[in-house]
C-alpha positions in Angstrom: 74.5 111.6 83.5 75.2 112.2 87.2 78.3 113.5 88.6 79.6 112.6 91.8 83.0 113.2 93.8 84.4 112.2 97.1 86.4 114.9 98.4 88.9 114.1 101.6 91.1 116.7 103.6 92.9 115.8 106.8 95.3 117.8 108.4 95.3 116.3 111.9 96.7 113.0 112.8 97.2 111.0 115.8 100.3 109.6 115.0 102.1 111.5 112.7 102.7 115.5 112.1 99.7 117.9 111.4 99.4 119.4 107.9 98.2 123.2 107.7 96.7 123.0 104.2 95.0 119.8 103.3 91.8 120.4 104.6 92.0 123.9 102.6 92.8 121.9 99.5 89.7 119.9 99.9 87.8 122.6 100.3 89.0 124.3 97.2 88.7 121.3 95.1 85.1 121.0 96.2 84.4 124.4 95.1 85.7 123.9 91.9 83.9 120.5 91.4 80.6 121.8 92.3 81.1 124.7 89.9 81.4 121.7 87.3 78.1 120.4 88.5 79.5 117.8 90.6 77.5 116.8 93.5 80.2 116.7 96.2 80.3 114.9 99.4 83.2 116.3 101.6 84.9 115.1 104.5 87.9 116.6 106.7 89.8 115.5 109.8 88.2 112.3 110.6 89.6 109.3 112.3 91.3 106.4 110.6 88.1 104.1 112.0 85.8 106.3 110.2 87.5 105.9 106.7 85.7 102.9 105.6 82.5 104.0 106.6 83.1 107.3 104.3 84.1 105.1 101.6 81.2 102.9 101.9 78.5 105.9 102.1 80.1 106.9 98.7 80.1 103.9 97.5 76.1 103.2 97.9 75.4 106.8 96.6 77.0 105.8 93.3 75.1 102.5 93.2 71.6 103.8 94.3 71.8 106.2 91.3 69.5 105.3 88.9 71.6 106.9 85.7 75.1 106.8 84.6 77.5 108.1 86.8 81.0 109.9 86.5 82.8 109.6 89.6 85.8 111.2 91.0 87.8 110.8 94.3 90.1 113.5 95.4 92.4 112.9 98.8 94.5 115.5 100.5 96.4 114.5 103.5 99.7 112.4 104.6 100.0 108.7 102.4 100.9 106.4 105.3 101.0 102.8 104.9 101.3 100.3 108.0 
């Protein structure tokens, strides 16, 4: 069984206040997951317009895996609904 994780941390935002610890939190989670045997994709401080492609790439990684997959998603940052 393959263990995959997408870990996202965003400190920098265009339309709201900057955060101080989201990227560090994501890096810490990545480290712990790698120690548990996860193949981790880490994305930090990207533009909102890039979010869809990051999710699509991770989805394609899951779908292209020939074995059973455990998938984990972690997000650290502002939660904003428009």
